[in-house]
DSSP file (Angstrom, degrees, kcal/mol; ACC not computed):
  #  RESIDUE AA STRUCTURE BP1 BP2  ACC     N-H-->O    O-->H-N    N-H-->O    O-->H-N    TCO  KAPPA ALPHA  PHI   PSI    X-CA   Y-CA   Z-CA
    1    1 A X              0   0    0      0, 0.0     2,-0.1     0, 0.0    31,-0.1   0.000 360.0 360.0 360.0 140.8   13.9   11.8  -12.5
    2    2 A X     >  -     0   0    0      1,-0.1     4,-2.0     4,-0.0     5,-0.1  -0.372 360.0-121.7 -71.5 151.6   12.7   15.2  -13.5
    3    3 A X  H  > S+     0   0    0      1,-0.2     4,-2.6     2,-0.2     5,-0.2   0.863 112.2  56.8 -59.4 -38.9   11.2   17.5  -10.8
    4    4 A X  H  > S+     0   0    0      2,-0.2     4,-2.2     1,-0.2    -1,-0.2   0.886 105.9  50.0 -63.1 -37.9    7.9   17.7  -12.6
    5    5 A X  H  > S+     0   0    0      2,-0.2     4,-2.8     1,-0.2     5,-0.2   0.950 110.9  49.9 -60.5 -47.8    7.5   13.9  -12.6
    6    6 A X  H  X S+     0   0    0     -4,-2.0     4,-2.7     1,-0.2    -2,-0.2   0.928 111.1  47.9 -58.8 -49.5    8.2   13.8   -8.8
    7    7 A X  H  X S+     0   0    0     -4,-2.6     4,-2.4     1,-0.2    -1,-0.2   0.923 114.3  47.2 -60.7 -44.8    5.6   16.7   -8.1
    8    8 A X  H  X S+     0   0    0     -4,-2.2     4,-2.1    -5,-0.2    -1,-0.2   0.923 112.4  49.4 -70.1 -38.1    2.9   14.9  -10.2
    9    9 A X  H  X S+     0   0    0     -4,-2.8     4,-2.3     1,-0.2    -1,-0.2   0.893 112.0  48.8 -65.9 -36.2    3.7   11.5   -8.6
   10   10 A X  H  X S+     0   0    0     -4,-2.7     4,-2.5    -5,-0.2    12,-0.3   0.899 109.0  53.1 -71.4 -35.4    3.4   13.1   -5.1
   11   11 A X  H  X S+     0   0    0     -4,-2.4     4,-2.1     2,-0.2    -2,-0.2   0.937 109.9  47.2 -64.1 -43.7    0.2   14.8   -6.0
   12   12 A X  H  X S+     0   0    0     -4,-2.1     4,-2.9     2,-0.2    -2,-0.2   0.921 112.7  49.1 -57.8 -45.3   -1.3   11.5   -7.0
   13   13 A X  H  X>S+     0   0    0     -4,-2.3     4,-2.9     1,-0.2     5,-0.9   0.930 109.9  52.0 -61.6 -44.6   -0.1    9.7   -3.9
   14   14 A X  H  <5S+     0   0    0     -4,-2.5    -1,-0.2     1,-0.2    -2,-0.2   0.907 115.5  42.4 -59.5 -41.4   -1.5   12.5   -1.6
   15   15 A X  H  <5S+     0   0    0     -4,-2.1    -1,-0.2    -5,-0.2    -2,-0.2   0.901 118.5  42.6 -73.8 -38.9   -4.8   12.2   -3.3
   16   16 A X  H  <5S+     0   0    0     -4,-2.9    -2,-0.2    -5,-0.2    -3,-0.2   0.906 133.2  13.0 -74.4 -42.0   -5.0    8.4   -3.5
   17   17 A X  T  <5S-     0   0    0     -4,-2.9     2,-0.2     1,-0.3    -3,-0.2   0.898 116.8 -66.5-103.7 -59.0   -3.7    7.6    0.0
   18   18 A X    > < -     0   0    0     -5,-0.9     3,-2.5    62,-0.1     4,-0.3  -0.866  60.7 -62.0 170.7 156.6   -3.6   10.7    2.3
   19   19 A X  T 3  S+     0   0    0      1,-0.3    -8,-0.0    -2,-0.2    -5,-0.0  -0.349 124.3  28.5 -56.8 132.0   -1.9   14.1    2.7
   20   20 A X  T 3> S+     0   0    0    -10,-0.1     4,-1.7    56,-0.1    -1,-0.3   0.201  88.5 104.1 101.6 -12.7    1.8   13.4    3.2
   21   21 A X  H <> S+     0   0    0     -3,-2.5     4,-2.7     2,-0.2     5,-0.2   0.838  76.3  57.0 -70.2 -31.6    1.8   10.1    1.3
   22   22 A X  H  > S+     0   0    0     -4,-0.3     4,-3.0   -12,-0.3    -1,-0.2   0.952 109.8  44.2 -65.5 -46.2    3.6   11.8   -1.7
   23   23 A X  H  4 S+     0   0    0      1,-0.2    -1,-0.2     2,-0.2    -2,-0.2   0.865 114.4  50.1 -60.3 -40.8    6.5   12.9    0.5
   24   24 A X  H  < S+     0   0    0     -4,-1.7     3,-0.5     1,-0.2    -1,-0.2   0.932 117.3  38.7 -67.3 -47.0    6.7    9.6    2.2
   25   25 A X  H  < S+     0   0    0     -4,-2.7     2,-0.4     1,-0.3    -2,-0.2   0.907 130.6  27.0 -72.7 -41.4    6.7    7.6   -1.0
   26   26 A X  S  < S-     0   0    0     -4,-3.0    -1,-0.3    -5,-0.2    -2,-0.1  -0.690  83.6-168.7-128.4  79.3    8.9   10.0   -3.0
   27   27 A X    >   -     0   0    0     -3,-0.5     3,-0.6    -2,-0.4    -3,-0.1  -0.220  31.1-117.7 -68.2 158.3   11.2   11.9   -0.6
   28   28 A X  T 3  S+     0   0    0      1,-0.2    -1,-0.1    -5,-0.1   -22,-0.0   0.923 115.2  38.8 -58.7 -47.5   13.3   14.9   -1.6
   29   29 A X  T 3  S+     0   0    0      2,-0.1     2,-0.3     0, 0.0    -1,-0.2   0.483  93.2 109.1 -89.4  -1.4   16.6   13.2   -0.8
   30   30 A X    <   -     0   0    0     -3,-0.6     2,-0.6     1,-0.1    17,-0.0  -0.559  68.1-129.5 -80.2 136.0   15.6    9.7   -2.0
   31   31 A X        -     0   0    0     -2,-0.3    17,-1.0     2,-0.0     2,-0.4  -0.738  34.0-171.2 -78.7 120.1   17.2    8.2   -5.2
   32   32 A X  E     -A   47   0A   0     -2,-0.6     2,-0.5    15,-0.2    15,-0.2  -0.930  15.6-153.7-118.9 144.4   14.3    7.0   -7.3
   33   33 A X  E     -A   46   0A   0     13,-2.9    13,-3.0    -2,-0.4     2,-0.6  -0.969  10.8-160.0-118.0 124.5   14.4    5.0  -10.4
   34   34 A X  E     -A   45   0A   0     -2,-0.5     2,-0.5    11,-0.2    11,-0.2  -0.886   2.4-157.7-104.8 123.2   11.5    5.4  -12.8
   35   35 A X  E     -A   44   0A   0      9,-2.4     8,-3.1    -2,-0.6     9,-2.0  -0.879  18.7-158.8 -99.9 133.3   10.8    2.8  -15.4
   36   36 A X  E     -A   42   0A   0     -2,-0.5     6,-0.2     6,-0.2     5,-0.1  -0.710  14.7-119.5-112.6 154.6    8.8    4.0  -18.4
   37   37 A X    >   -     0   0    0      4,-2.7     3,-1.9    -2,-0.3    -1,-0.1  -0.222  45.9 -93.4 -74.1 173.7    6.7    2.6  -21.1
   38   38 A X  T 3  S+     0   0    0      1,-0.3    -1,-0.1     2,-0.1    -2,-0.0   0.747 129.3  55.4 -59.0 -24.5    7.6    3.0  -24.7
   39   39 A X  T 3  S-     0   0    0      2,-0.1    -1,-0.3     3,-0.0     3,-0.1   0.457 121.9-107.5 -89.4  -4.0    5.4    6.1  -24.8
   40   40 A X  S <  S+     0   0    0     -3,-1.9     2,-0.2     1,-0.3    -2,-0.1   0.413  72.5 140.9  92.5   1.8    7.4    7.6  -21.8
   41   41 A X        -     0   0    0      1,-0.1    -4,-2.7    -5,-0.1    -1,-0.3  -0.542  61.9-106.3 -71.3 137.6    4.6    7.2  -19.2
   42   42 A X  E     +A   36   0A   0     -6,-0.2    -6,-0.2    -2,-0.2     3,-0.1  -0.479  43.1 170.7 -64.5 135.7    5.9    6.1  -15.8
   43   43 A X  E     +     0   0A   0     -8,-3.1    13,-3.2     1,-0.4     2,-0.3   0.710  64.5  12.6-112.8 -41.9    5.1    2.4  -15.2
   44   44 A X  E     -AB  35  55A   0     -9,-2.0    -9,-2.4    11,-0.3     2,-0.5  -0.988  55.8-158.1-138.2 149.2    7.1    1.7  -12.0
   45   45 A X  E     +AB  34  54A   0      9,-2.7     8,-2.5    -2,-0.3     9,-1.7  -0.988  22.3 177.9-125.7 124.5    8.9    3.7   -9.4
   46   46 A X  E     -AB  33  52A   0    -13,-3.0   -13,-2.9    -2,-0.5     6,-0.2  -0.802  32.5-104.3-121.2 160.2   11.6    2.0   -7.3
   47   47 A X  E >   -A   32   0A   0      4,-2.9     3,-1.6    -2,-0.3   -15,-0.2  -0.267  47.1 -99.9 -69.4 166.9   14.1    2.9   -4.7
   48   48 A X  T 3  S+     0   0    0    -17,-1.0   -16,-0.1     1,-0.3    -1,-0.1   0.841 125.7  56.5 -62.4 -28.9   17.6    3.2   -5.8
   49   49 A X  T 3  S-     0   0    0    -18,-0.2    -1,-0.3     2,-0.1     3,-0.1   0.298 124.6-102.0 -83.2   5.0   18.3   -0.3   -4.5
   50   50 A X  S <  S+     0   0    0     -3,-1.6     2,-0.4     1,-0.3    -2,-0.1   0.418  71.3 145.9  91.5  -0.6   15.5   -1.7   -6.7
   51   51 A X        -     0   0    0      1,-0.1    -4,-2.9    -5,-0.1    -1,-0.3  -0.588  53.7-120.9 -73.4 123.9   12.8   -2.1   -4.1
   52   52 A X  E     +B   46   0A   0     -2,-0.4    16,-1.0    -6,-0.2    15,-1.0  -0.434  33.6 176.7 -72.9 124.6    9.5   -1.4   -6.0
   53   53 A X  E     -     0   0A   0     -8,-2.5    12,-2.9     1,-0.4    15,-0.4   0.914  64.2 -15.5 -87.6 -56.2    7.6    1.5   -4.3
   54   54 A X  E     -BC  45  64A   0     -9,-1.7    -9,-2.7    10,-0.3    -1,-0.4  -0.966  48.8-143.1-144.5 153.6    4.7    1.8   -6.7
   55   55 A X  E     -BC  44  63A   0      8,-2.1     8,-2.2    -2,-0.3     2,-0.6  -0.920  25.4-136.3-109.7 150.2    3.4    0.7  -10.2
   56   56 A X  E     - C   0  62A   0    -13,-3.2     6,-0.2    -2,-0.4     5,-0.1  -0.946  17.9-145.9-112.1 117.9    1.4    3.2  -12.1
   57   57 A X    >   -     0   0    0      4,-3.2     3,-1.5    -2,-0.6     6,-0.0  -0.102  30.7-102.0 -73.0 175.3   -1.7    1.8  -13.7
   58   58 A X  T 3  S+     0   0    0      1,-0.3    -1,-0.1     2,-0.1    -2,-0.0   0.733 123.8  59.3 -74.7 -17.5   -3.1    3.0  -17.0
   59   59 A X  T 3  S-     0   0    0      2,-0.1    -1,-0.3     1,-0.0     3,-0.1   0.417 119.8-110.9 -86.3  -0.3   -5.8    4.9  -15.0
   60   60 A X  S <  S+     0   0    0     -3,-1.5     2,-0.1     1,-0.3    -2,-0.1   0.336  78.0 126.2  93.9  -6.9   -3.0    6.8  -13.3
   61   61 A X        -     0   0    0     -5,-0.1    -4,-3.2     1,-0.1    -1,-0.3  -0.479  57.0-119.4 -86.2 160.3   -3.6    5.1   -9.8
   62   62 A X  E     -C   56   0A   0     -6,-0.2     2,-0.5    -2,-0.1    -6,-0.2  -0.718  12.8-156.2 -99.5 145.9   -0.8    3.4   -7.9
   63   63 A X  E     -C   55   0A   0     -8,-2.2    -8,-2.1    -2,-0.3     2,-0.2  -0.990  32.2-118.6-114.3 133.2   -0.5   -0.1   -6.8
   64   64 A X  E     -C   54   0A   0     -2,-0.5   -10,-0.3   -10,-0.2     2,-0.2  -0.437  16.3-154.5 -80.2 141.7    1.8   -0.6   -3.9
   65   65 A X     >  -     0   0    0    -12,-2.9     4,-2.8    -2,-0.2     3,-0.2  -0.619  38.8-105.2 -92.7 164.6    5.0   -2.5   -3.7
   66   66 A X  H  > S+     0   0    0      1,-0.2     4,-2.0    -2,-0.2     5,-0.1   0.818 123.5  54.7 -66.4 -27.5    6.0   -3.7   -0.2
   67   67 A X  H  > S+     0   0    0    -15,-1.0     4,-1.4     2,-0.2    -1,-0.2   0.885 111.0  45.6 -70.0 -38.5    8.8   -1.0   -0.1
   68   68 A X  H  > S+     0   0    0    -16,-1.0     4,-2.3   -15,-0.4    -2,-0.2   0.876 110.1  54.1 -68.0 -41.8    6.0    1.6   -0.8
   69   69 A X  H  X S+     0   0    0     -4,-2.8     4,-2.5     1,-0.2    -2,-0.2   0.908 108.2  49.6 -61.7 -40.1    3.7    0.1    1.8
   70   70 A X  H  X S+     0   0    0     -4,-2.0     4,-2.5     2,-0.2    -1,-0.2   0.864 107.8  53.5 -65.3 -34.7    6.5    0.3    4.4
   71   71 A X  H  X S+     0   0    0     -4,-1.4     4,-1.8     2,-0.2    -2,-0.2   0.930 111.1  47.0 -63.6 -41.7    7.1    4.0    3.6
   72   72 A X  H  X S+     0   0    0     -4,-2.3     4,-2.7     2,-0.2    -2,-0.2   0.921 111.7  49.9 -69.4 -43.7    3.4    4.7    4.1
   73   73 A X  H  < S+     0   0    0     -4,-2.5    -1,-0.2     1,-0.2    -2,-0.2   0.893 112.7  48.1 -57.4 -41.4    3.3    2.8    7.4
   74   74 A X  H  < S+     0   0    0     -4,-2.5    -1,-0.2    -5,-0.2    -2,-0.2   0.846 122.0  32.3 -67.0 -32.7    6.3    4.6    8.7
   75   75 A X  H  < S+     0   0    0     -4,-1.8     2,-0.3    -5,-0.2    -2,-0.2   0.783 103.3  68.6 -98.3 -30.9    5.0    8.0    7.7
   76   76 A X  S  < S-     0   0    0     -4,-2.7     3,-0.1    -5,-0.2   -56,-0.1  -0.676  86.8-102.1 -97.5 147.2    1.3    8.2    8.0
   77   77 A X    >   -     0   0    0     -2,-0.3     3,-2.5     1,-0.1     2,-0.1  -0.344  58.1 -65.1 -67.5 147.0   -0.6    8.1   11.3
   78   78 A X  T 3  S+     0   0    0      1,-0.3    -1,-0.1     3,-0.1     3,-0.1  -0.426 118.2  15.2 -64.0 137.6   -2.2    4.8   12.4
   79   79 A X  T >  S+     0   0    0     -2,-0.1     3,-1.8    -3,-0.1    29,-0.4  -0.759  88.3 126.9-106.1  32.3   -4.6    3.6   10.9
   80   80 A X  T <  S-     0   0    0     -3,-2.5    -4,-0.1     1,-0.3     3,-0.1  -0.313  89.8  -5.5 -56.7 119.2   -4.4    5.6    7.6
   81   81 A X  T 3  S+     0   0    0      1,-0.2    37,-2.6   -64,-0.2     2,-0.3   0.752 115.4 117.1  69.5  27.2   -4.2    3.5    4.4
   82   82 A X  E <   -d  118   0B   0     -3,-1.8    26,-2.3    35,-0.2     2,-0.4  -0.929  54.4-158.9-129.7 152.0   -4.1    0.4    6.6
   83   83 A X  E     -dE 119 107B   0     35,-2.4    37,-2.7    -2,-0.3     2,-0.5  -0.996  24.9-149.3-117.8 131.9   -6.0   -2.8    7.5
   84   84 A X  E     +dE 120 106B   0     22,-3.1    21,-3.4    -2,-0.4    22,-1.1  -0.851  18.8 174.8-108.4 132.9   -5.0   -4.2   10.9
   85   85 A X  E     -dE 121 104B   0     35,-3.0    37,-0.9    -2,-0.5    19,-0.1  -0.880  19.5-129.5-130.3 167.3   -5.1   -8.0   11.6
   86   86 A X    >>  -     0   0    0     17,-0.6     4,-1.0    -2,-0.3     3,-0.5  -0.134  42.7 -72.4-102.6-166.6   -4.0  -10.0   14.6
   87   87 A X  H 3> S+     0   0    0      1,-0.2     4,-0.6     2,-0.2     3,-0.3   0.824 118.4  70.7 -61.4 -34.2   -1.8  -13.2   15.3
   88   88 A X  H 34 S+     0   0    0      1,-0.2    -1,-0.2     2,-0.1     4,-0.2   0.899 113.0  23.8 -51.6 -46.7   -4.4  -15.5   13.8
   89   89 A X  H <> S+     0   0    0     -3,-0.5     4,-2.5    14,-0.2     3,-0.3   0.520  94.9  98.0-101.8  -3.6   -3.8  -14.4   10.3
   90   90 A X  H  X S+     0   0    0     -4,-1.0     4,-2.4    -3,-0.3     5,-0.3   0.933  84.6  46.4 -53.8 -56.5   -0.3  -13.0   10.4
   91   91 A X  H  X S+     0   0    0     -4,-0.6     4,-1.1     1,-0.2    -1,-0.2   0.834 114.7  47.4 -62.5 -29.1    1.6  -16.0    9.1
   92   92 A X  H  4>S+     0   0    0     -3,-0.3     5,-2.4    -4,-0.2     4,-0.3   0.906 111.9  48.7 -79.5 -40.7   -0.8  -16.5    6.2
   93   93 A X  H ><5S+     0   0    0     -4,-2.5     3,-1.9     1,-0.2    -2,-0.2   0.904 107.3  55.7 -62.8 -42.3   -0.8  -12.9    5.2
   94   94 A X  H 3<5S+     0   0    0     -4,-2.4    -1,-0.2    -5,-0.3    -2,-0.2   0.868 104.5  55.1 -57.2 -36.3    3.0  -12.8    5.2
   95   95 A X  T 3<5S-     0   0    0     -4,-1.1    -1,-0.3    -5,-0.3    -2,-0.2   0.551 128.3 -99.5 -76.4  -4.1    2.9  -15.8    2.8
   96   96 A X  T < 5S+     0   0    0     -3,-1.9    -3,-0.2     1,-0.3    54,-0.2   0.471  74.4 145.8 100.6   4.0    0.7  -13.7    0.4
   97   97 A X      < -     0   0    0     -5,-2.4    -1,-0.3    -6,-0.1    55,-0.1  -0.377  53.5 -97.6 -75.6 158.8   -2.7  -15.2    1.4
   98   98 A X        -     0   0    0     51,-0.1     2,-0.5    52,-0.1    51,-0.2  -0.318  30.3-115.5 -77.0 157.9   -5.7  -13.0    1.3
   99   99 A X  E     -F  148   0B   0     49,-1.9    48,-2.8    -6,-0.1    49,-2.0  -0.809  26.7-150.7 -93.3 128.6   -7.2  -11.2    4.4
  100  100 A X  E >   -F  146   0B   0     -2,-0.5     3,-1.8    46,-0.3     4,-0.3  -0.756  21.9-117.4-100.1 148.4  -10.8  -12.3    5.4
  101  101 A X  G >  S+     0   0    0     44,-3.0     3,-2.0    -2,-0.3    43,-0.1   0.850 108.9  62.7 -55.1 -41.8  -13.2   -9.9    7.1
  102  102 A X  G 3  S+     0   0    0     41,-0.4    -1,-0.3    43,-0.3    42,-0.1   0.683 102.9  50.7 -61.8 -14.3  -13.5  -11.9   10.3
  103  103 A X  G <  S+     0   0    0     -3,-1.8   -17,-0.6   -15,-0.0     2,-0.4   0.438  83.2 112.1 -99.9  -2.0   -9.8  -11.4   11.0
  104  104 A X  E <   +E   85   0B   0     -3,-2.0   -19,-0.2    -4,-0.3     3,-0.1  -0.618  36.2 173.8 -76.0 123.8   -9.9   -7.5   10.5
  105  105 A X  E     -     0   0B   0    -21,-3.4     2,-0.3     1,-0.4   -20,-0.2   0.742  65.2  -6.5-100.2 -29.0   -9.4   -5.8   13.8
  106  106 A X  E     -E   84   0B   0    -22,-1.1   -22,-3.1   -27,-0.0    -1,-0.4  -0.976  62.2-176.2-157.0 159.6   -9.2   -2.2   12.6
  107  107 A X  E     -E   83   0B   0     -2,-0.3     2,-0.2   -24,-0.2   -24,-0.2  -0.978  40.8 -89.5-158.7 150.4   -9.2   -0.3    9.3
  108  108 A X    >   -     0   0    0    -26,-2.3     3,-1.9   -29,-0.4    28,-0.1  -0.454  36.6-137.6 -54.5 123.8   -8.9    3.2    8.1
  109  109 A X  T 3  S+     0   0    0      1,-0.3    28,-0.2    -2,-0.2    27,-0.2   0.672  99.5  61.4 -62.4 -15.8  -12.4    4.5    7.9
  110  110 A X  T 3  S+     0   0    0     26,-0.1    -1,-0.3    25,-0.1     2,-0.2   0.440  76.0 121.2 -89.5   0.9  -11.8    6.1    4.6
  111  111 A X    <   -     0   0    0     -3,-1.9    25,-2.4   -29,-0.1     2,-0.3  -0.444  40.0-176.4 -64.7 128.1  -11.0    2.8    2.9
  112  112 A X    >   -     0   0    0     23,-0.2     3,-2.0    -2,-0.2    20,-0.2  -0.804  39.4 -78.2-118.4 165.1  -13.3    1.9   -0.1
  113  113 A X  T 3  S+     0   0    0     -2,-0.3    20,-0.2     1,-0.3    22,-0.1  -0.404 120.2  27.1 -57.0 134.6  -13.4   -1.2   -2.3
  114  114 A X  T 3  S+     0   0    0     18,-3.7    -1,-0.3     1,-0.3    19,-0.1   0.320  90.6 133.6  92.5  -4.4  -10.7   -1.1   -4.8
  115  115 A X    <   -     0   0    0     -3,-2.0    17,-3.1    17,-0.2     2,-0.5  -0.423  60.6-117.6 -71.4 149.7   -8.3    1.1   -2.6
  116  116 A X  E     + G   0 131B   0     15,-0.2     2,-0.3   -54,-0.1    15,-0.2  -0.775  43.8 176.5 -83.4 131.7   -4.7    0.1   -2.2
  117  117 A X  E     - G   0 130B   0     13,-2.2    13,-2.3    -2,-0.5     2,-0.4  -0.943  32.0-127.2-136.8 157.6   -3.9   -0.7    1.5
  118  118 A X  E     -dG  82 129B   0    -37,-2.6   -35,-2.4    -2,-0.3     2,-0.6  -0.896  23.4-141.5 -99.4 138.1   -1.1   -1.9    3.6
  119  119 A X  E     -dG  83 128B   0      9,-3.3     8,-3.4    -2,-0.4     9,-1.9  -0.913  27.9-178.6-100.7 117.6   -2.0   -4.9    5.8
  120  120 A X  E     -dG  84 126B   0    -37,-2.7   -35,-3.0    -2,-0.6     6,-0.2  -0.804  26.9-115.8-121.2 155.3   -0.3   -4.5    9.2
  121  121 A X  E >   -d   85   0B   0      4,-3.0     3,-1.9    -2,-0.3   -35,-0.2  -0.450  40.3-104.1 -77.3 162.9   -0.1   -6.6   12.4
  122  122 A X  T 3  S+     0   0    0    -37,-0.9   -36,-0.1     1,-0.3    -1,-0.1   0.764 124.0  61.6 -58.2 -26.3   -1.7   -5.2   15.5
  123  123 A X  T 3  S-     0   0    0      2,-0.1    -1,-0.3     1,-0.0   -37,-0.1   0.619 122.8-106.6 -73.3 -14.2    1.9   -4.5   16.7
  124  124 A X  S <  S+     0   0    0     -3,-1.9     2,-0.2     1,-0.3    -2,-0.1   0.357  72.4 141.0 103.5  -4.4    2.3   -2.2   13.6
  125  125 A X        -     0   0    0      1,-0.1    -4,-3.0    -5,-0.0    -1,-0.3  -0.524  57.8-113.2 -75.1 137.4    4.6   -4.4   11.5
  126  126 A X  E     +G  120   0B   0     -6,-0.2    -6,-0.3    -2,-0.2     3,-0.1  -0.543  38.3 171.7 -71.7 128.5    3.9   -4.5    7.8
  127  127 A X  E     -     0   0B   0     -8,-3.4    27,-2.8     1,-0.4     2,-0.3   0.778  58.0 -32.5-108.6 -39.5    2.6   -7.9    6.7
  128  128 A X  E     -GH 119 153B   0     -9,-1.9    -9,-3.3    25,-0.3    -1,-0.4  -0.972  48.0-122.1-164.9 172.8    1.5   -7.3    3.1
  129  129 A X  E     +GH 118 152B   0     23,-2.0    22,-2.6    -2,-0.3    23,-1.8  -0.965  42.5 126.2-128.7 154.2    0.1   -5.0    0.5
  130  130 A X  E     -GH 117 150B   0    -13,-2.3   -13,-2.2    -2,-0.3     2,-0.4  -0.918  53.1 -64.9-174.7-162.4   -3.0   -5.4   -1.6
  131  131 A X  E     -GH 116 149B   0     18,-2.5    18,-3.3    -2,-0.3     2,-0.3  -0.951  44.0-121.7-119.1 130.2   -6.4   -4.1   -2.8
  132  132 A X  E     - H   0 148B   0    -17,-3.1   -18,-3.7    -2,-0.4    16,-0.3  -0.529  20.7-169.6 -67.6 131.3   -9.3   -3.7   -0.5
  133  133 A X  S    S+     0   0    0     14,-2.5     2,-0.3    -2,-0.3    15,-0.2   0.593  73.1  32.9 -93.5 -19.5  -12.4   -5.8   -1.7
  134  134 A X  S    S-     0   0    0     13,-1.1   -20,-0.1   -22,-0.2     2,-0.1  -0.898  90.4-101.7-136.4 161.9  -14.8   -4.3    0.7
  135  135 A X     >  -     0   0    0     -2,-0.3     4,-2.1   -23,-0.1   -23,-0.2  -0.348  45.4 -99.0 -82.4 171.2  -15.2   -0.8    2.2
  136  136 A X  H  > S+     0   0    0    -25,-2.4     4,-1.5     1,-0.2     5,-0.1   0.871 120.1  50.2 -65.3 -39.8  -14.0   -0.2    5.8
  137  137 A X  H  > S+     0   0    0    -26,-0.3     4,-2.3   -28,-0.2     3,-0.2   0.928 111.8  48.8 -63.8 -45.4  -17.3   -0.5    7.5
  138  138 A X  H  > S+     0   0    0      1,-0.2     4,-2.8     2,-0.2    -1,-0.2   0.872 105.6  58.4 -63.9 -36.2  -18.1   -3.8    5.7
  139  139 A X  H  < S+     0   0    0     -4,-2.1   -35,-0.3     1,-0.2    -1,-0.2   0.905 113.8  38.6 -61.2 -38.2  -14.7   -5.2    6.7
  140  140 A X  H  < S+     0   0    0     -4,-1.5    -2,-0.2    -3,-0.2    -1,-0.2   0.829 120.5  45.2 -79.9 -33.6  -15.6   -4.6   10.3
  141  141 A X  H  < S+     0   0    0     -4,-2.3    -2,-0.2    -5,-0.1    -3,-0.2   0.826  96.3  84.4 -82.5 -34.8  -19.3   -5.7   10.0
  142  142 A X     <  -     0   0    0     -4,-2.8     3,-0.1    -5,-0.2     5,-0.0  -0.349  49.7-169.1 -76.9 148.8  -18.9   -9.0    7.9
  143  143 A X  S    S+     0   0    0     -2,-0.1   -41,-0.4     1,-0.1     2,-0.3   0.565  77.7  37.6-103.9 -19.1  -18.0  -12.4    9.4
  144  144 A X  S    S+     0   0    0    -43,-0.1    -1,-0.1   -42,-0.1    -2,-0.0  -0.845  83.6  56.5-127.2 161.9  -17.4  -13.9    6.0
  145  145 A X  S    S-     0   0    0     -2,-0.3   -44,-3.0    -3,-0.1     2,-0.4   0.035  81.6 -63.2 101.3 157.0  -15.8  -12.8    2.7
  146  146 A X  E     +F  100   0B   0    -46,-0.2   -46,-0.3     1,-0.2     3,-0.1  -0.601  38.7 179.4 -78.9 130.1  -12.5  -11.5    1.5
  147  147 A X  E    S+     0   0B   0    -48,-2.8   -14,-2.5    -2,-0.4   -13,-1.1   0.809  71.1  18.8 -96.8 -35.9  -11.5   -8.1    2.8
  148  148 A X  E     -FH  99 132B   0    -49,-2.0   -49,-1.9   -16,-0.3     2,-0.9  -0.994  63.1-145.2-140.8 127.9   -8.2   -7.6    1.1
  149  149 A X  E     - H   0 131B   0    -18,-3.3   -18,-2.5    -2,-0.4     2,-0.3  -0.861  30.9-140.3 -88.4 114.5   -6.7   -9.3   -2.0
  150  150 A X  E     - H   0 130B   0     -2,-0.9   -20,-0.3   -20,-0.2     3,-0.1  -0.551  24.5-178.1 -81.5 131.8   -3.1   -9.5   -1.0
  151  151 A X  E    S+     0   0B   0    -22,-2.6     2,-0.3    -2,-0.3   -21,-0.2   0.802  72.4   8.6 -94.6 -37.6   -0.7   -8.8   -3.9
  152  152 A X  E     - H   0 129B   0    -23,-1.8   -23,-2.0   -55,-0.1    -1,-0.3  -0.938  64.6-149.0-152.8 122.3    2.5   -9.3   -2.0
  153  153 A X  E     - H   0 128B   0     -2,-0.3     2,-0.6   -25,-0.2   -25,-0.3  -0.471  23.9-119.6 -83.7 162.4    3.4  -10.6    1.5
  154  154 A X        -     0   0    0    -27,-2.8     2,-0.1    -2,-0.1   -58,-0.1  -0.927  20.4-127.1-110.6 119.3    6.4   -9.4    3.5
  155  155 A X    >   -     0   0    0     -2,-0.6     3,-1.7     1,-0.2   -60,-0.0  -0.429  12.1-139.4 -60.1 129.5    9.1  -11.8    4.5
  156  156 A X  T 3  S+     0   0    0      1,-0.3    -1,-0.2     2,-0.1    -2,-0.0   0.658  99.6  66.0 -64.7 -15.8    9.7  -11.6    8.2
  157  157 A X  T 3         0   0    0      1,-0.2    -1,-0.3     0, 0.0    -2,-0.1   0.561 360.0 360.0 -79.3 -12.9   13.4  -11.9    7.6
  158  158 A X    <         0   0    0     -3,-1.7    -1,-0.2     0, 0.0    -2,-0.1   0.518 360.0 360.0 -82.4 360.0   13.5   -8.5    5.8
């Protein structure tokens, strides 16, 4: 991948998630594979072993893969870019089921509806990645409704 591509992807990640996210997702020493559209626009960025880090939407925003979610959880301070749930919902979220507001224990206060987030257990383990359906305060205030539409759960065997 070209250096200009990496810098551009890092800038978008820092803007979308938080400062430091670009380096976490696309490290200097990491081998990255970029899959491009027929026009040359990046569509997906994967680790060298094929684990999907992000997909790049037509609007330029990233959707997280579980590998990308893990990199963010490992690199960014708690609770940045995260929604935290407890034991009650852990097995369901791992299976790819959505997160409901009544099970949200904590959330990054900067999360807005339509933001990409990592869903983590209160212990810090990544459970899933998905799209926030509510803003942070609403997730904490509401007793009903979907908080995160889960795109992909994380197998506990990984």
